[in-house]
VEXDREN-2710 file (C-alpha; in Angstrom, 1 decimal):
% VEXDREN-2710
k/r/px/py/pz
1/MET/279.8/18.4/47.2
2/ALA/279.0/19.3/50.7
3/ASP/276.3/19.7/53.2
4/TYR/274.5/23.3/53.5
5/GLN/273.3/25.1/56.5
6/ASP/270.0/27.1/56.7
7/THR/271.3/30.5/56.1
8/PRO/269.1/33.4/54.9
9/PRO/269.7/34.5/51.4
10/THR/271.4/38.0/51.0
11/THR/272.4/40.5/48.4
12/HIS/276.0/41.4/48.6
13/PRO/278.9/42.3/46.2
14/ARG/281.4/39.7/45.2
15/GLU/284.1/41.5/47.2
16/ALA/282.6/39.8/50.3
17/GLN/283.9/36.3/49.5
18/ASP/286.4/35.2/52.0
19/ARG/284.2/34.7/55.1
20/ALA/284.3/31.4/57.2
21/SER/281.9/28.9/56.0
22/ASN/282.2/25.8/58.4
23/PRO/279.1/24.0/59.0
24/PRO/279.0/21.1/61.6
25/PRO/280.2/17.7/60.1
26/THR/277.3/15.5/58.6
27/ARG/277.0/12.9/56.1
28/GLY/277.3/15.5/53.3
29/ARG/280.3/17.2/54.8
30/THR/282.6/13.9/54.7
31/PHE/283.7/14.5/50.9
32/GLY/286.6/16.8/51.9
33/THR/288.4/14.1/53.6
34/VAL/288.9/12.4/50.1
35/ALA/288.8/15.3/48.0
36/GLN/291.7/14.3/45.7
37/ALA/290.3/10.8/45.4
38/TYR/287.0/12.3/44.5
39/ALA/288.6/14.5/41.8
40/THR/290.5/11.4/40.5
41/HIS/287.5/8.7/40.4
42/ARG/284.3/10.2/40.1
43/PRO/282.9/10.4/36.5
44/SER/282.2/13.6/34.5
45/TYR/279.1/14.5/32.9
46/PRO/278.2/13.7/29.2
47/ASP/278.2/16.6/26.7
48/THR/274.6/15.6/25.6
49/ALA/273.5/16.2/29.2
50/LEU/275.0/19.7/29.4
51/ASP/273.8/20.6/25.8
52/TRP/270.2/19.9/27.1
53/ALA/270.7/21.6/30.3
54/LEU/271.8/24.8/28.7
55/ALA/269.6/24.8/25.7
56/PRO/267.2/27.5/27.1
57/VAL/270.0/30.0/27.3
58/SER/272.3/28.7/24.5
59/SER/269.9/28.4/21.5
60/PRO/270.4/31.2/19.0
61/ASP/266.9/32.6/19.6
62/SER/267.0/32.6/23.2
63/PRO/266.8/36.2/25.0
64/THR/270.3/35.4/26.8
65/SER/272.1/34.8/23.6
66/ALA/270.5/37.7/21.9
67/ARG/271.7/40.1/24.7
68/ARG/275.4/39.1/25.2
69/GLY/278.1/36.8/23.9
70/ALA/279.7/34.3/26.2
71/LEU/277.2/32.8/28.8
72/GLU/278.1/33.5/32.5
73/LEU/277.8/30.0/34.2
74/LEU/277.7/29.3/38.0
75/ASP/278.8/25.8/39.1
76/LEU/277.2/25.7/42.5
77/ALA/278.4/23.2/45.1
78/ALA/281.3/22.6/42.6
79/GLY/283.3/20.2/44.7
80/THR/286.5/19.5/43.2
81/GLY/285.4/20.6/39.7
82/LYS/284.1/17.6/37.9
83/LEU/281.2/19.6/36.4
84/THR/283.4/22.8/36.1
85/ALA/285.8/21.6/33.8
86/SER/283.2/20.8/31.4
87/LEU/281.6/24.1/31.7
88/VAL/284.9/25.8/30.9
89/ARG/285.1/24.3/27.6
90/ARG/281.9/25.8/26.8
91/SER/282.2/29.3/28.3
92/THR/285.0/31.7/29.3
93/ARG/282.9/32.9/32.1
94/VAL/282.6/30.3/34.7
95/THR/282.4/30.9/38.4
96/ALA/282.6/27.8/40.9
97/VAL/281.1/28.0/44.6
98/GLU/281.8/25.3/47.1
99/PRO/281.8/25.3/51.0
100/ASP/284.3/22.5/51.7
101/PRO/287.7/23.9/51.9
102/GLU/289.5/20.8/51.0
103/MET/287.3/20.3/47.8
104/LEU/287.6/23.9/46.8
105/ALA/291.4/23.7/47.3
106/VAL/291.5/20.7/44.7
107/LEU/289.3/22.6/42.4
108/ARG/291.6/25.7/42.4
109/ALA/294.6/23.3/41.8
110/GLU/292.9/21.6/39.1
111/LEU/291.4/24.6/37.3
112/PRO/293.5/27.6/38.2
113/SER/291.8/29.9/35.8
114/VAL/288.3/29.5/37.3
115/ASP/287.0/32.0/39.8
116/ALA/286.4/29.5/42.7
117/LEU/284.8/31.0/45.7
118/PRO/283.7/29.7/49.1
119/GLY/280.1/29.8/49.7
120/THR/276.8/27.8/50.1
121/ALA/273.7/27.3/48.1
122/GLU/271.7/29.3/50.8
123/ASP/274.1/32.2/50.5
124/ILE/275.7/32.5/47.2
125/PRO/278.7/35.2/47.1
126/LEU/277.4/36.8/43.8
127/PRO/275.4/39.8/43.0
128/ASP/271.6/39.9/42.0
129/ALA/270.9/38.8/38.3
130/SER/274.6/38.0/37.6
131/VAL/274.6/34.7/35.8
132/ASP/272.8/33.1/32.9
133/ALA/272.8/29.5/34.3
134/VAL/273.3/27.8/37.7
135/LEU/274.2/24.2/37.5
136/VAL/274.4/21.8/40.3
137/GLY/276.3/18.4/39.9
138/GLN/275.6/15.6/42.3
139/ALA/274.6/17.9/45.2
140/PHE/271.1/19.3/45.0
141/HIS/270.0/16.8/47.5
142/TRP/272.3/18.2/50.1
143/PHE/270.7/21.6/49.9
144/ASN/268.3/23.3/52.3
145/PRO/265.9/23.4/49.3
146/GLU/263.7/26.4/50.0
147/PRO/266.3/29.1/50.7
148/ALA/268.6/27.4/48.3
149/VAL/266.1/28.1/45.4
150/GLU/265.5/31.8/46.6
151/GLU/269.3/32.3/46.3
152/ILE/269.6/30.6/42.9
153/ALA/266.6/32.5/41.7
154/ARG/268.2/35.8/43.1
155/VAL/271.5/35.4/41.1
156/LEU/270.0/34.3/37.9
157/ARG/268.9/36.8/35.2
158/PRO/265.3/36.5/33.9
159/GLY/265.3/33.7/31.4
160/GLY/268.3/32.0/33.0
161/VAL/268.3/28.3/33.8
162/LEU/268.6/26.2/37.0
163/ALA/269.9/22.7/36.1
164/ALA/270.7/19.9/38.7
165/LEU/272.5/16.9/37.3
166/TRP/273.2/13.4/38.8
167/ASN/275.3/10.7/37.6
168/ALA/274.5/7.3/38.7
169/ASP/274.9/3.6/38.2
170/ASP/272.2/2.5/35.5
171/ASP/270.3/-0.2/37.4
172/ARG/268.2/-1.0/34.4
173/VAL/271.2/-3.1/33.3
174/GLU/270.8/-6.5/34.8
175/TRP/274.3/-7.0/36.1
176/VAL/274.4/-3.7/37.6
177/ALA/271.2/-4.2/39.6
178/GLY/272.8/-7.5/40.6
179/TYR/275.8/-6.1/42.0
180/HIS/273.9/-3.6/44.0
181/ARG/271.7/-6.3/45.5
182/ALA/274.9/-8.3/46.4
183/ALA/276.2/-5.2/48.1
184/SER/273.0/-4.1/49.8
185/GLU/272.8/-3.8/53.6
186/GLU/270.9/-1.3/55.7
187/ASP/273.6/1.4/55.6
188/PHE/274.7/0.8/52.0
189/THR/273.1/3.4/49.5
190/PRO/274.8/3.4/46.3
191/ALA/274.1/5.9/43.6
192/VAL/271.8/3.9/41.3
193/ARG/269.8/5.4/38.5
194/ALA/268.2/8.6/39.8
195/THR/264.9/7.8/41.3
196/GLY/262.7/9.0/44.3
197/PRO/263.7/12.0/46.1
198/ARG/266.6/12.9/43.6
199/SER/264.1/13.3/41.0
200/ASP/262.3/16.2/42.7
201/LEU/262.7/19.8/43.1
202/PRO/261.0/21.9/45.6
203/GLU/258.1/24.3/44.9
204/MET/259.7/27.1/42.9
205/PRO/257.4/29.9/42.1
206/GLU/260.2/32.1/40.5
207/PHE/260.7/29.3/37.9
208/GLU/258.8/27.8/35.0
209/PRO/257.7/24.1/35.6
210/PRO/260.8/21.8/35.7
211/GLU/261.6/19.7/32.8
212/ARG/263.5/16.1/33.1
213/ALA/265.7/14.2/30.8
214/GLU/268.1/11.2/31.2
215/PHE/271.3/10.5/29.1
216/SER/273.0/7.0/29.2
217/HIS/276.6/6.7/28.9
218/SER/279.5/4.6/30.5
219/ARG/282.9/4.6/31.8
220/ARG/285.5/1.8/31.6
221/LEU/286.8/0.6/34.8
222/THR/288.6/-2.3/36.6
223/GLU/287.3/-4.1/39.6
224/ASN/289.7/-2.1/41.7
225/GLY/288.6/1.2/39.9
226/LEU/285.0/0.5/40.8
227/ILE/285.9/-0.2/44.5
228/ASP/287.9/3.4/44.3
229/VAL/284.7/5.1/43.0
230/LEU/282.6/3.6/45.9
231/GLY/285.1/4.6/48.4
232/THR/284.2/8.3/47.5
233/HIS/280.6/7.9/48.4
234/SER/279.2/9.2/51.4
235/TRP/278.0/5.8/52.7
236/ALA/281.5/4.6/52.5
237/LEU/282.9/7.5/54.3
238/VAL/280.6/7.2/57.2
239/SER/281.0/3.3/57.6
240/THR/283.5/1.6/59.5
241/PRO/286.5/0.0/58.0
242/GLU/285.0/-3.5/58.9
243/LYS/281.8/-2.7/57.0
244/ARG/283.4/-1.3/54.1
245/ALA/285.5/-4.3/53.7
246/GLU/282.4/-6.5/54.0
247/VAL/280.6/-4.6/51.3
248/TYR/283.7/-4.6/49.2
249/ALA/284.2/-8.3/49.5
250/ARG/280.6/-9.1/48.4
251/ILE/280.9/-6.8/45.4
252/ARG/284.0/-8.6/44.4
253/ALA/282.4/-12.1/44.8
254/TYR/279.6/-11.1/42.8
255/LEU/281.7/-9.7/39.9
256/ALA/283.7/-12.8/39.7
257/THR/280.5/-14.8/38.9
258/ARG/279.9/-12.5/35.9
259/PRO/281.7/-13.9/32.8
260/GLU/281.1/-10.8/30.7
261/LEU/283.2/-8.6/33.0
262/GLY/286.9/-8.5/33.1
263/THR/287.4/-10.4/29.9
264/ALA/289.5/-7.6/28.2
265/PRO/293.3/-8.1/28.6
266/ASP/293.6/-5.2/31.0
267/GLY/290.8/-6.4/33.0
268/THR/288.5/-3.6/32.2
269/PHE/284.7/-3.5/31.7
270/GLU/282.1/-0.8/30.7
271/LEU/280.1/0.4/33.7
272/PRO/276.8/1.7/32.4
273/LEU/275.8/5.2/33.8
274/CYS/272.7/7.4/33.5
275/THR/272.8/11.1/34.0
276/GLU/269.5/12.6/35.2
277/VAL/269.0/16.4/34.4
278/LEU/266.2/18.5/35.9
279/ARG/266.1/22.1/34.5
280/ALA/263.8/25.1/35.0
281/VAL/263.7/28.5/33.6
282/ARG/263.9/31.5/35.6
283/ARG/260.7/33.6/35.3
284/GLU/260.7/37.3/34.5
285/ARG/260.8/39.3/37.6
286/ARG/257.7/41.0/38.9
END
């Protein structure tokens, strides 16, 4: 995941890939500094969420399925390939686009069979109408939305789908909400269940009205594992070491008060998560 610049949408062949893409550092451009940790500690996405995201193009009666075999999928702002890996299991034709060179390097090492290209949401290095679905994991909120949507519409075939996904801690669970309260301070913004601006897409005249769904799941972690995950979040990457240490100390102190956590012999517990998915189908071109 990386920050994006306001660059104009263009139509160009795939051969024009290896251009420099170095937007100035911002909060969204911090993830490359922890690229390998991001790949190791961030959660993947549940199959139920991907099933729903791709249903408009994968169902037997969809126009896309009728006109070709394997779907051609684009993972946009692919990061280290957390979402890409799940897409590869579903299709033999997956392209990943990522602007951060450190994140892209990890993706290429983890998934050498994937065509992984440098590029941004506002300047996608693919031809017009070349993919059946564009999926964006944990990144749409970093885009410059209007030009990004224009570019996504450009590379999508009619009837193709845009799906934006976010993994988040599920703060409907009492102890999860409690740990976020314990950690809260002005510059601490954990990824809680997707609400507010993450739930919105911009005006998209090229698309049908967006649909939304949520999918509950969990992952097994230790206390140290939870801290490792938080260390890959942008609030932690832009904080001072002292502020990070303060937040982590409050989290550890809170977790120690919860008797239901860490009772397993290996000290693990289930962290409830929720994946929010917004999807929209590309209208026929006029």
